[in-house]
DSSP file (Angstrom, degrees, kcal/mol; ACC not computed):
  #  RESIDUE AA STRUCTURE BP1 BP2  ACC     N-H-->O    O-->H-N    N-H-->O    O-->H-N    TCO  KAPPA ALPHA  PHI   PSI    X-CA   Y-CA   Z-CA
    1    1 A M              0   0    0      0, 0.0   152,-4.1     0, 0.0     2,-0.5   0.000 360.0 360.0 360.0 140.7  -21.5   -7.2   64.3
    2    2 A I  E     -AB 110 152A   0    108,-2.4   108,-2.6   150,-0.2   150,-0.2  -0.980 360.0-127.2-118.4 119.5  -18.4   -5.2   64.7
    3    3 A A  E     +A  109   0A   0    148,-2.8   147,-3.0    -2,-0.5   106,-0.2  -0.419  35.3 164.6 -66.2 142.4  -17.0   -3.8   61.4
    4    4 A V  E     -     0   0A   0    104,-1.8     2,-0.3     1,-0.4   145,-0.2   0.627  56.9 -40.4-112.5 -67.5  -13.3   -4.6   60.8
    5    5 A A  E     -A  108   0A   0    103,-1.7   103,-3.2   143,-0.1    -1,-0.4  -0.956  38.0-132.7-157.7 167.5  -12.6   -3.9   57.1
    6    6 A R  E     -AC 107 145A   0    139,-1.5   139,-2.4    -2,-0.3     2,-0.4  -0.948  24.7-164.0-118.9 147.1  -13.8   -4.2   53.6
    7    7 A R  E     -AC 106 144A   0     99,-2.5    99,-2.7    -2,-0.3     2,-0.5  -0.996  18.9-119.8-136.7 149.1  -11.6   -5.5   50.9
    8    8 A E  E     -A  105   0A   0    135,-2.6    82,-1.7    -2,-0.4     2,-0.3  -0.721  27.2-171.3 -88.9 121.9  -11.8   -5.3   47.1
    9    9 A Q  E     +AD 104  89A   0     95,-2.7    94,-2.4    -2,-0.5    95,-1.9  -0.789  24.8 119.1-106.7 151.6  -11.9   -8.6   45.2
   10   10 A G  E     -AD 102  88A   0     78,-2.2    78,-2.1    -2,-0.3     2,-0.5  -0.932  60.4 -41.1-178.0-159.0  -11.6   -8.9   41.4
   11   11 A L  E     -AD 101  87A   0     90,-2.8    90,-2.6    -2,-0.3     2,-0.6  -0.788  39.7-147.4 -98.3 128.2   -9.7  -10.4   38.5
   12   12 A V  E     +AD 100  86A   0     74,-3.3    74,-0.9    -2,-0.5     2,-0.3  -0.845  33.1 170.6 -88.6 128.3   -5.9  -10.3   38.6
   13   13 A V  E     -AD  99  85A   0     86,-2.0    86,-1.7    -2,-0.6    72,-0.2  -0.852  37.5 -80.6-136.1 168.1   -4.8  -10.0   35.0
   14   14 A A  S >  S-     0   0    0     70,-0.6     3,-2.3    -2,-0.3    -1,-0.1  -0.219  70.5 -69.5 -64.6 159.4   -1.5   -9.3   33.1
   15   15 A A  T 3  S+     0   0    0      1,-0.3    -1,-0.2     2,-0.1    83,-0.1  -0.240 123.9  14.1 -48.3 136.0   -0.3   -5.7   32.9
   16   16 A D  T 3  S-     0   0    0      1,-0.2    -1,-0.3    -3,-0.1     4,-0.2   0.528 110.6-102.2  65.9  10.8   -2.6   -3.6   30.6
   17   17 A N    X   -     0   0    0     -3,-2.3     3,-2.4     1,-0.1    -1,-0.2   0.900  43.9-165.1  44.2  65.7   -5.3   -6.3   30.7
   18   18 A P  T 3  S+     0   0    0      0, 0.0    -1,-0.1     0, 0.0    -2,-0.1   0.762  85.1  47.3 -54.1 -31.6   -4.5   -7.6   27.2
   19   19 A L  T 3  S-     0   0    0     65,-0.2    -2,-0.1    -5,-0.1    13,-0.1   0.412 105.2-129.6 -90.5   4.6   -7.7   -9.6   26.9
   20   20 A Q    <   -     0   0    0     -3,-2.4     2,-0.2     1,-0.2    -3,-0.1   0.911  39.7-178.8  49.2  48.5   -9.7   -6.5   28.1
   21   21 A L        +     0   0    0      1,-0.1    -1,-0.2     9,-0.0     3,-0.1  -0.527  19.2 163.8 -77.9 142.4  -11.5   -8.7   30.6
   22   22 A S        -     0   0    0      1,-0.4     2,-0.3    -2,-0.2    -1,-0.1   0.522  60.3  -4.1-137.6 -12.4  -14.1   -6.9   32.7
   23   23 A D  S  > S-     0   0    0      1,-0.1     4,-1.2   -13,-0.0    -1,-0.4  -0.949  81.5 -80.9-162.8-175.8  -16.3   -9.6   34.3
   24   24 A V  H  > S+     0   0    0     -2,-0.3     4,-1.7     1,-0.2     3,-0.4   0.892 122.1  59.1 -64.0 -42.6  -16.9  -13.4   34.5
   25   25 A A  H  > S+     0   0    0      1,-0.3     4,-2.7     2,-0.2    -1,-0.2   0.843 103.4  51.9 -58.3 -33.1  -18.9  -13.4   31.3
   26   26 A G  H  > S+     0   0    0     -3,-0.3     4,-2.0     2,-0.2     6,-0.3   0.799 101.7  59.3 -76.1 -27.2  -16.0  -12.0   29.4
   27   27 A I  H  <>S+     0   0    0     -4,-1.2     5,-1.8    -3,-0.4     4,-0.3   0.919 112.0  42.3 -62.0 -42.8  -13.7  -14.7   30.7
   28   28 A A  H ><5S+     0   0    0     -4,-1.7     3,-1.3     3,-0.2    -2,-0.2   0.947 114.1  49.3 -63.7 -52.1  -16.1  -17.2   29.1
   29   29 A A  H 3<5S+     0   0    0     -4,-2.7    -2,-0.2     1,-0.3    -1,-0.2   0.842 117.6  39.8 -63.2 -33.3  -16.5  -15.3   25.9
   30   30 A K  T 3<5S-     0   0    0     -4,-2.0    -1,-0.3    -5,-0.1    -2,-0.2   0.386 104.3-126.7 -93.0   1.6  -12.8  -14.8   25.4
   31   31 A R  T < 5 -     0   0    0     -3,-1.3    -3,-0.2    -4,-0.3    -4,-0.1   0.834  42.7-177.3  49.8  36.5  -11.9  -18.4   26.6
   32   32 A A      < -     0   0    0     -5,-1.8    30,-0.7    -6,-0.3     2,-0.5  -0.367  32.8-111.5 -59.0 137.3   -9.5  -16.9   29.0
   33   33 A R  E     -e   62   0A   0     -3,-0.1    51,-2.3    28,-0.1    52,-1.6  -0.627  37.4-156.4 -77.6 125.4   -7.5  -19.3   31.0
   34   34 A L  E     -ef  63  85A   0     28,-3.2    30,-2.7    -2,-0.5     2,-0.2  -0.915   6.8-144.3-114.6 121.1   -8.8  -19.0   34.6
   35   35 A A  E     -e   64   0A   0     50,-2.9    52,-0.5    -2,-0.5     2,-0.3  -0.570  22.6-145.8 -78.6 143.4   -6.7  -20.0   37.7
   36   36 A L        -     0   0    0     28,-0.7    32,-3.3    30,-0.2     3,-0.1  -0.716   5.7-138.6-108.7 159.6   -8.7  -21.5   40.5
   37   37 A R        -     0   0    0     -2,-0.3     3,-0.1    30,-0.2    33,-0.1  -0.707  46.6 -79.0-102.4 160.4   -8.5  -21.4   44.3
   38   38 A P    >   -     0   0    0      0, 0.0     3,-2.0     0, 0.0     6,-0.3  -0.269  60.6 -84.0 -58.8 148.3   -9.1  -24.5   46.4
   39   39 A Q  T 3  S+     0   0    0      1,-0.2     3,-0.1     5,-0.1    -3,-0.0  -0.327 117.9  23.9 -53.7 128.7  -12.7  -25.5   47.0
   40   40 A G  T 3  S+     0   0    0      1,-0.4    -1,-0.2    -3,-0.1     2,-0.1   0.194  87.9 130.7  94.8 -18.1  -14.1  -23.6   50.0
   41   41 A A    <>  -     0   0    0     -3,-2.0     4,-2.7     1,-0.1    -1,-0.4  -0.424  67.8-118.6 -67.2 146.6  -11.7  -20.7   49.7
   42   42 A G  H  > S+     0   0    0      1,-0.2     4,-1.6     2,-0.2    -1,-0.1   0.827 113.4  50.5 -55.3 -36.6  -13.4  -17.3   49.8
   43   43 A A  H  > S+     0   0    0      2,-0.2     4,-2.6     1,-0.2    -1,-0.2   0.878 110.3  49.9 -72.5 -34.0  -12.2  -16.3   46.5
   44   44 A Q  H  > S+     0   0    0     -6,-0.3     4,-2.6     2,-0.2    -2,-0.2   0.889 109.0  51.7 -70.3 -37.3  -13.5  -19.6   44.9
   45   45 A L  H  X S+     0   0    0     -4,-2.7     4,-2.0     2,-0.2    -1,-0.2   0.862 109.7  50.5 -68.1 -30.0  -16.9  -19.2   46.5
   46   46 A L  H  X S+     0   0    0     -4,-1.6     4,-2.6    -5,-0.2     5,-0.3   0.950 109.9  50.6 -65.2 -49.2  -17.0  -15.7   45.1
   47   47 A L  H  X S+     0   0    0     -4,-2.6     4,-3.0     1,-0.2     5,-0.2   0.949 109.2  50.7 -52.5 -53.1  -16.1  -17.1   41.6
   48   48 A L  H  X S+     0   0    0     -4,-2.6     4,-2.3     1,-0.2    -1,-0.2   0.889 111.1  48.8 -53.1 -46.0  -18.8  -19.8   41.9
   49   49 A A  H  X S+     0   0    0     -4,-2.0     4,-2.4     2,-0.2    -1,-0.2   0.877 112.3  46.9 -63.1 -37.7  -21.4  -17.1   42.8
   50   50 A L  H  X S+     0   0    0     -4,-2.6     4,-1.9     2,-0.2    -2,-0.2   0.917 112.4  51.3 -76.2 -37.9  -20.5  -14.8   39.9
   51   51 A V  H  X>S+     0   0    0     -4,-3.0     5,-1.8    -5,-0.3     4,-0.6   0.923 112.5  45.5 -55.0 -46.4  -20.5  -17.8   37.5
   52   52 A A  H ><5S+     0   0    0     -4,-2.3     3,-1.8    -5,-0.2    -2,-0.2   0.946 111.5  51.3 -63.8 -48.6  -24.0  -18.8   38.7
   53   53 A R  H 3<5S+     0   0    0     -4,-2.4    -1,-0.2     1,-0.3    -2,-0.2   0.816 107.3  54.7 -64.2 -30.0  -25.2  -15.2   38.5
   54   54 A A  H 3<5S-     0   0    0     -4,-1.9    -1,-0.3     2,-0.2    -2,-0.2   0.587 118.2-115.2 -81.0 -10.2  -23.8  -15.0   34.8
   55   55 A G  T <<5S+     0   0    0     -3,-1.8     2,-0.3    -4,-0.6    -3,-0.2   0.687  75.2  95.9  92.1  21.8  -25.9  -18.1   34.0
   56   56 A F  S   <S-     0   0    0     -5,-1.8    -1,-0.3     2,-0.0    -2,-0.2  -0.920  70.1 -99.9-138.9 170.8  -23.4  -20.7   33.2
   57   57 A A    >   -     0   0    0     -2,-0.3     3,-1.6     1,-0.1     4,-0.2  -0.486  28.3-121.1 -86.8 157.5  -21.5  -23.5   34.7
   58   58 A L  G >  S+     0   0    0      1,-0.3     3,-2.2     2,-0.2    -1,-0.1   0.885 111.9  61.1 -61.3 -38.3  -17.8  -23.4   36.0
   59   59 A D  G 3  S+     0   0    0      1,-0.3    -1,-0.3     3,-0.1     4,-0.1   0.475  87.1  73.7 -74.5   5.3  -16.8  -26.1   33.6
   60   60 A A  G <  S+     0   0    0     -3,-1.6    -1,-0.3     2,-0.1     2,-0.2   0.520  89.2  80.8 -83.0  -8.1  -17.8  -23.8   30.7
   61   61 A L  S <  S-     0   0    0     -3,-2.2     2,-1.2    -4,-0.2   -33,-0.1  -0.541  95.1-108.4 -96.3 161.8  -14.6  -21.8   31.5
   62   62 A A  E     -e   33   0A   0    -30,-0.7   -28,-3.2   -35,-0.2     2,-0.3  -0.745  48.0-162.3 -87.8  94.6  -11.0  -22.7   30.5
   63   63 A L  E     -e   34   0A   0     -2,-1.2     2,-0.5   -30,-0.2   -28,-0.2  -0.612  11.5-139.5 -91.1 140.1   -9.8  -23.7   33.9
   64   64 A V  E     -e   35   0A   0    -30,-2.7   -28,-0.7    -2,-0.3    19,-0.1  -0.801  30.0-124.8 -93.4 130.9   -6.1  -23.9   34.9
   65   65 A R  S    S+     0   0    0     -2,-0.5     2,-0.2   -30,-0.1     3,-0.0  -0.889  78.5  48.1-119.8 152.3   -5.1  -26.8   37.0
   66   66 A P  S    S-     0   0    0      0, 0.0   -30,-0.2     0, 0.0    -2,-0.0   0.626  92.0-113.9 -73.6 168.6   -3.7  -27.5   39.6
   67   67 A V        -     0   0    0     -2,-0.2   -30,-0.2   -32,-0.1    -2,-0.1  -0.302  25.9-115.1 -68.0 158.1   -5.6  -25.0   41.8
   68   68 A C        -     0   0    0    -32,-3.3     6,-0.1     1,-0.1    -1,-0.1  -0.880  15.9-150.6 -98.5 120.9   -3.7  -22.1   43.4
   69   69 A P  S    S+     0   0    0      0, 0.0     2,-0.3     0, 0.0    -1,-0.1   0.805  74.6  17.9 -60.6 -34.7   -3.5  -22.3   47.1
   70   70 A T  S  > S-     0   0    0      1,-0.1     4,-1.5   -33,-0.1     3,-0.1  -0.833  81.1-104.3-134.1 169.1   -3.3  -18.5   47.8
   71   71 A G  H  > S+     0   0    0     -2,-0.3     4,-2.2     1,-0.2     5,-0.2   0.839 120.7  58.3 -62.0 -35.6   -4.0  -15.2   46.0
   72   72 A A  H  > S+     0   0    0      1,-0.2     4,-2.3     2,-0.2    -1,-0.2   0.854 103.3  53.1 -63.4 -32.6   -0.2  -14.8   45.5
   73   73 A D  H  > S+     0   0    0      2,-0.2     4,-2.5     1,-0.2    -1,-0.2   0.875 106.1  52.9 -68.4 -36.4   -0.2  -18.1   43.6
   74   74 A I  H  X S+     0   0    0     -4,-1.5     4,-2.1     2,-0.2    -2,-0.2   0.940 109.7  47.9 -58.4 -48.9   -2.9  -16.8   41.4
   75   75 A A  H  X S+     0   0    0     -4,-2.2     4,-2.9     1,-0.2    -2,-0.2   0.911 110.4  52.4 -59.4 -44.7   -0.7  -13.7   40.7
   76   76 A Q  H  X S+     0   0    0     -4,-2.3     4,-2.3     1,-0.2     6,-0.2   0.924 108.1  50.9 -62.4 -44.2    2.3  -16.0   40.0
   77   77 A A  H  X>S+     0   0    0     -4,-2.5     5,-1.8     1,-0.2     6,-1.5   0.910 113.6  45.0 -61.3 -40.9    0.3  -18.1   37.5
   78   78 A V  H ><5S+     0   0    0     -4,-2.1     3,-0.7     4,-0.2    -2,-0.2   0.907 114.1  48.7 -65.4 -44.9   -0.8  -15.0   35.7
   79   79 A R  H 3<5S+     0   0    0     -4,-2.9    -2,-0.2     1,-0.2    -1,-0.2   0.846 113.5  47.7 -61.5 -36.2    2.7  -13.5   35.8
   80   80 A A  H 3<5S-     0   0    0     -4,-2.3    -1,-0.2    -5,-0.2    -2,-0.2   0.577 114.1-117.5 -84.8 -11.3    4.2  -16.8   34.4
   81   81 A G  T <<5S+     0   0    0     -3,-0.7    -3,-0.2    -4,-0.6    -4,-0.1   0.532  84.6 116.4  83.2   7.2    1.6  -17.0   31.7
   82   82 A R  S   <S+     0   0    0     -5,-1.8     2,-0.3    -6,-0.2    -4,-0.2   0.771  83.6  27.2 -75.9 -25.2    0.0  -20.2   32.8
   83   83 A A        -     0   0    0     -6,-1.5    -2,-0.3    -9,-0.1   -49,-0.2  -0.963  60.8-150.5-135.4 152.2   -3.3  -18.3   33.4
   84   84 A D  S    S-     0   0    0    -51,-2.3   -70,-0.6    -2,-0.3     2,-0.3   0.703  81.8 -15.3 -91.4 -21.0   -4.9  -15.2   31.9
   85   85 A C  E     -Df  13  34A   0    -52,-1.6   -50,-2.9   -72,-0.2     2,-0.3  -0.975  54.6-177.7-168.4 170.8   -6.7  -14.2   35.2
   86   86 A G  E     -D   12   0A   0    -74,-0.9   -74,-3.3    -2,-0.3     2,-0.4  -0.930  39.2 -92.0-173.5 160.6   -7.9  -15.4   38.6
   87   87 A I  E     +D   11   0A   0    -52,-0.5     2,-0.3    -2,-0.3   -76,-0.2  -0.692  64.0 123.3 -85.9 132.3   -9.9  -14.0   41.5
   88   88 A A  E     -D   10   0A   0    -78,-2.1   -78,-2.2    -2,-0.4     2,-0.1  -0.925  58.8 -68.3-168.0-174.2   -7.8  -12.3   44.3
   89   89 A T  E  >  -D    9   0A   0     -2,-0.3     4,-1.9   -80,-0.2   -80,-0.2  -0.402  37.1-116.6 -85.1 156.2   -7.5   -8.9   46.1
   90   90 A R  H  > S+     0   0    0    -82,-1.7     4,-2.5     1,-0.2     5,-0.2   0.879 117.5  58.9 -56.8 -39.7   -6.4   -5.7   44.7
   91   91 A A  H  > S+     0   0    0     51,-0.3     4,-2.7   -83,-0.3    -1,-0.2   0.878 103.1  52.0 -59.9 -41.8   -3.4   -5.8   47.2
   92   92 A V  H  > S+     0   0    0      1,-0.2     4,-1.7     2,-0.2    -1,-0.2   0.947 112.7  44.8 -63.2 -50.6   -2.3   -9.2   45.6
   93   93 A A  H  <>S+     0   0    0     -4,-1.9     5,-2.6     2,-0.2     4,-0.4   0.892 114.9  48.1 -63.7 -38.5   -2.3   -7.7   42.1
   94   94 A Q  H ><5S+     0   0    0     -4,-2.5     3,-1.6     1,-0.2    -2,-0.2   0.961 109.1  51.8 -67.7 -51.3   -0.6   -4.5   43.1
   95   95 A T  H 3<5S+     0   0    0     -4,-2.7    -1,-0.2     1,-0.3    -2,-0.2   0.811 112.9  47.5 -54.2 -32.6    2.1   -6.4   45.0
   96   96 A A  T 3<5S-     0   0    0     -4,-1.7    -1,-0.3    -5,-0.2    -2,-0.2   0.462 112.6-116.0 -91.1   1.8    2.7   -8.5   41.9
   97   97 A G  T < 5S+     0   0    0     -3,-1.6    -3,-0.2    -4,-0.4     2,-0.2   0.758  73.5 131.3  76.5  21.7    2.9   -5.6   39.5
   98   98 A L      < -     0   0    0     -5,-2.6    -1,-0.3    -6,-0.2   -84,-0.2  -0.565  59.6-102.6-104.1 168.7   -0.2   -6.9   37.7
   99   99 A D  E     -A   13   0A   0    -86,-1.7   -86,-2.0    -2,-0.2     2,-0.4  -0.431  31.0-145.1 -86.6 168.3   -3.5   -5.2   36.6
  100  100 A F  E     -A   12   0A   0    -88,-0.2   -88,-0.2    -2,-0.1   -10,-0.1  -0.994  11.8-160.4-139.8 128.5   -6.7   -5.5   38.5
  101  101 A V  E     -A   11   0A   0    -90,-2.6   -90,-2.8    -2,-0.4     2,-0.1  -0.932  28.4-135.2-111.9 109.8  -10.3   -5.6   37.4
  102  102 A P  E     +A   10   0A   0      0, 0.0   -92,-0.3     0, 0.0     3,-0.1  -0.427  33.7 163.6 -65.6 136.5  -12.6   -4.8   40.4
  103  103 A L  E     -     0   0A   0    -94,-2.4     2,-0.3     1,-0.5   -93,-0.2   0.683  57.1 -23.8-113.4 -45.7  -15.6   -7.0   40.9
  104  104 A T  E     -A    9   0A   0    -95,-1.9   -95,-2.7     2,-0.0    -1,-0.5  -0.972  50.8-115.6-161.2 167.4  -16.9   -6.5   44.4
  105  105 A W  E     -A    8   0A   0     -2,-0.3     2,-0.4   -97,-0.2   -97,-0.2  -0.914  27.1-157.4-107.3 139.9  -16.2   -5.4   48.0
  106  106 A E  E     -A    7   0A   0    -99,-2.7   -99,-2.5    -2,-0.4     2,-0.2  -0.968  10.6-132.8-122.8 142.0  -16.4   -8.0   50.8
  107  107 A R  E     -A    6   0A   0     -2,-0.4     2,-0.4  -101,-0.2  -101,-0.3  -0.557   7.2-157.9 -92.3 149.6  -16.9   -7.2   54.4
  108  108 A F  E     +A    5   0A   0   -103,-3.2  -104,-1.8    -2,-0.2  -103,-1.7  -0.950  28.3 161.1-124.2 109.0  -15.0   -8.6   57.3
  109  109 A D  E     -A    3   0A   0     -2,-0.4     2,-0.5  -106,-0.2  -106,-0.2  -0.883  36.3-128.4-127.2 152.8  -17.0   -8.3   60.5
  110  110 A L  E     -A    2   0A   0   -108,-2.6  -108,-2.4    -2,-0.3     2,-0.6  -0.896  19.7-152.1-106.0 131.3  -16.8  -10.0   63.9
  111  111 A A        +     0   0    0     -2,-0.5     2,-0.3  -110,-0.2    -2,-0.0  -0.907  30.7 151.4-100.7 129.2  -20.1  -11.5   65.1
  112  112 A L        -     0   0    0     -2,-0.6     2,-0.1     0, 0.0     5,-0.1  -0.984  49.2 -91.5-151.4 160.8  -20.4  -11.6   68.9
  113  113 A R    >>  -     0   0    0     -2,-0.3     3,-0.9     1,-0.1     4,-0.6  -0.473  39.7-118.1 -72.1 150.1  -22.9  -11.5   71.6
  114  114 A Q  G >4 S+     0   0    0      1,-0.3     3,-1.2     2,-0.2     4,-0.3   0.869 113.6  55.4 -56.2 -42.7  -23.7   -8.0   72.9
  115  115 A R  G >4 S+     0   0    0      1,-0.3     3,-0.8     2,-0.2    -1,-0.3   0.784 102.0  58.6 -70.0 -24.3  -22.5   -9.0   76.4
  116  116 A D  G X4 S+     0   0    0     -3,-0.9     3,-1.8     1,-0.2    -1,-0.3   0.629  82.7  83.9 -74.9 -15.3  -19.1  -10.1   75.0
  117  117 A Y  G << S+     0   0    0     -3,-1.2    -1,-0.2    -4,-0.6    -2,-0.2   0.820  88.0  52.6 -58.1 -29.6  -18.4   -6.7   73.5
  118  118 A F  G <  S+     0   0    0     -3,-0.8    -1,-0.3    -4,-0.3    -2,-0.1   0.379  77.6 121.8 -91.8   6.6  -17.1   -5.4   76.8
  119  119 A L  S <> S-     0   0    0     -3,-1.8     4,-2.7     1,-0.1     3,-0.3  -0.434  70.6-122.7 -65.5 139.8  -14.5   -8.3   77.4
  120  120 A P  H  > S+     0   0    0      0, 0.0     4,-2.1     0, 0.0     5,-0.2   0.851 108.9  51.9 -58.8 -35.4  -11.0   -6.8   77.8
  121  121 A G  H  > S+     0   0    0      2,-0.2     4,-1.9     1,-0.2     5,-0.1   0.924 112.9  45.9 -67.3 -41.9   -9.4   -8.8   74.9
  122  122 A L  H  > S+     0   0    0     -3,-0.3     4,-2.7    -6,-0.2     5,-0.2   0.907 111.1  51.8 -63.4 -46.7  -12.2   -7.6   72.6
  123  123 A Q  H  X S+     0   0    0     -4,-2.7     4,-1.6     1,-0.2    -1,-0.2   0.856 107.5  52.9 -63.9 -34.1  -11.9   -4.1   73.8
  124  124 A A  H  X S+     0   0    0     -4,-2.1     4,-2.4    -5,-0.2    -1,-0.2   0.917 111.0  48.6 -65.2 -42.8   -8.1   -4.1   73.1
  125  125 A L  H  X S+     0   0    0     -4,-1.9     4,-2.5     1,-0.2    -2,-0.2   0.934 110.7  49.0 -65.9 -43.7   -8.9   -5.4   69.5
  126  126 A F  H  < S+     0   0    0     -4,-2.7     4,-0.2     1,-0.2    -1,-0.2   0.804 111.5  50.9 -67.7 -28.3  -11.5   -2.7   68.9
  127  127 A K  H >< S+     0   0    0     -4,-1.6     3,-1.1    -5,-0.2    -1,-0.2   0.916 110.1  49.5 -68.9 -44.2   -9.0   -0.1   70.2
  128  128 A F  H >< S+     0   0    0     -4,-2.4     3,-2.2     1,-0.3     6,-0.4   0.914 103.9  56.7 -63.6 -44.3   -6.4   -1.3   67.9
  129  129 A V  T 3< S+     0   0    0     -4,-2.5    -1,-0.3     1,-0.3    -2,-0.2   0.565 105.3  55.1 -67.8  -4.6   -8.5   -1.3   64.7
  130  130 A R  T <  S+     0   0    0     -3,-1.1    -1,-0.3    -4,-0.2     2,-0.2   0.221  88.3 107.0-103.4  10.6   -9.2    2.5   65.4
  131  131 A T  S <> S-     0   0    0     -3,-2.2     4,-2.3     1,-0.1     5,-0.2  -0.571  78.8-122.3 -95.8 157.7   -5.5    3.4   65.5
  132  132 A A  H  > S+     0   0    0      1,-0.2     4,-2.7     2,-0.2     5,-0.3   0.852 111.5  60.8 -64.5 -33.3   -3.7    5.3   62.8
  133  133 A T  H  > S+     0   0    0      2,-0.2     4,-2.4     1,-0.2    -1,-0.2   0.942 105.8  47.4 -62.9 -44.2   -1.1    2.3   62.5
  134  134 A F  H  > S+     0   0    0     -6,-0.4     4,-2.3     1,-0.2    -2,-0.2   0.946 114.9  46.7 -61.1 -48.4   -4.0    0.0   61.5
  135  135 A R  H  X S+     0   0    0     -4,-2.3     4,-1.8     1,-0.2    -2,-0.2   0.864 111.8  50.1 -63.2 -35.6   -5.3    2.6   58.9
  136  136 A E  H  X S+     0   0    0     -4,-2.7     4,-2.5     2,-0.2    -1,-0.2   0.900 109.8  49.4 -70.6 -41.7   -1.9    3.2   57.5
  137  137 A R  H  X S+     0   0    0     -4,-2.4     4,-1.9    -5,-0.3    -2,-0.2   0.956 110.9  50.8 -65.2 -44.8   -1.2   -0.5   57.0
  138  138 A A  H  X S+     0   0    0     -4,-2.3     4,-1.2     1,-0.2     6,-0.5   0.880 109.6  51.8 -58.9 -35.7   -4.5   -0.9   55.2
  139  139 A S  H  < S+     0   0    0     -4,-1.8    -1,-0.2     1,-0.2    -2,-0.2   0.900 106.3  52.9 -64.4 -41.3   -3.7    2.0   53.0
  140  140 A E  H  < S+     0   0    0     -4,-2.5    -1,-0.2     1,-0.2    -2,-0.2   0.882 107.5  51.8 -57.3 -39.5   -0.4    0.5   52.1
  141  141 A L  H  < S-     0   0    0     -4,-1.9    -1,-0.2    -5,-0.2    -2,-0.2   0.851 100.8-150.2 -67.2 -33.7   -2.0   -2.7   51.0
  142  142 A S  S  < S+     0   0    0     -4,-1.2   -51,-0.3    -3,-0.2   -48,-0.1   0.453  70.3  57.0  64.3 148.1   -4.5   -0.8   48.8
  143  143 A G  S    S+     0   0    0      1,-0.3  -135,-2.6   -53,-0.2     2,-0.4   0.556  82.9 110.0  77.5  11.7   -8.0   -2.1   48.1
  144  144 A Y  E     -C    7   0A   0     -6,-0.5     2,-0.5  -137,-0.2    -1,-0.3  -0.935  49.7-163.6-117.5 146.8   -8.8   -2.2   51.8
  145  145 A D  E     +C    6   0A   0   -139,-2.4  -139,-1.5    -2,-0.4     3,-0.2  -0.965  18.9 163.2-129.0 111.3  -11.3    0.2   53.5
  146  146 A V    >   +     0   0    0     -2,-0.5     3,-2.0  -141,-0.2    -1,-0.1   0.153  39.0 118.0-112.5  17.9  -11.2    0.4   57.4
  147  147 A S  T 3  S+     0   0    0      1,-0.3    -1,-0.1  -141,-0.1  -142,-0.1   0.777  82.3  41.6 -58.2 -28.5  -13.1    3.6   57.7
  148  148 A E  T >  S+     0   0    0     -3,-0.2     3,-2.3     3,-0.1    -1,-0.3   0.268  82.6 145.9-101.4  12.7  -15.8    1.8   59.7
  149  149 A A  T <  S+     0   0    0     -3,-2.0  -145,-0.3     1,-0.3     3,-0.1  -0.251  72.5  11.9 -55.1 131.0  -13.4   -0.3   61.8
  150  150 A G  T 3  S+     0   0    0   -147,-3.0    -1,-0.3     1,-0.3     2,-0.1   0.247  93.6 132.6  82.2 -10.4  -14.7   -0.8   65.3
  151  151 A N    <   -     0   0    0     -3,-2.3  -148,-2.8  -148,-0.1     2,-0.4  -0.457  59.6-118.4 -70.6 143.5  -18.2    0.4   64.5
  152  152 A V  B     -B    2   0A   0   -150,-0.2     2,-0.5    -2,-0.1  -150,-0.2  -0.688  25.1-164.7 -85.1 136.0  -21.2   -1.7   65.7
  153  153 A R        -     0   0    0   -152,-4.1     2,-0.3    -2,-0.4   -44,-0.0  -0.975  11.8-144.4-118.9 115.4  -23.4   -2.9   62.9
  154  154 A W        -     0   0    0     -2,-0.5     2,-0.5     2,-0.0  -152,-0.0  -0.591  17.1-168.9 -80.4 134.2  -26.8   -4.2   64.1
  155  155 A V              0   0    0     -2,-0.3    -2,-0.0     1,-0.1    -1,-0.0  -0.991 360.0 360.0-124.9 126.2  -28.0   -7.2   62.1
  156  156 A N              0   0    0     -2,-0.5    -1,-0.1     0, 0.0    -2,-0.0   0.422 360.0 360.0 -85.8 360.0  -31.5   -8.5   62.4
C-alpha cells in the first residue's frame, strides 16, 4: 500500500451548529433532517457504519429525499434549509461557509503489487505526491493530511 492522503469526514451543519449536533446519535435524538448520498457512495457507507455502530436503523432518522449526488449538494441542502446535516468532508463545509462536526479520518492508499512500484508512471505519481505543490493544495482544501504521501505501508 502506498499512502496518498487522509481526509476528514463529518457532519456538514449550518453556521454555529444550531442543533448542537455532535454525532449520529444526536441526529436521531434531535430528529435532525439528514441529507443522504447515493447508495454505494463512500459518505453513505460511512453513515451506514456509524448508524449501525450507534445501534439503530437508518430509517429511524429523519431522512431528506431525494439523495444528494455530491458533497457539494449536501452543503447546498443544508445552506438552503432543506436539511439540517449530512456527511461530507471538512473541505466541502469550509467551501460552502458552513460548520463542520468531525467524525473520522479516512485513508486513501494505492494497493499495488510490489514489482509494479517501480513502473515509470507510478514513480511519477509518487514523485508528484511528495511535492510542495501537492502539499499546498491539500492545505488550501483543509481537512486533508498528506504528510505520509508516497510512503509504503505494509499490510498483511
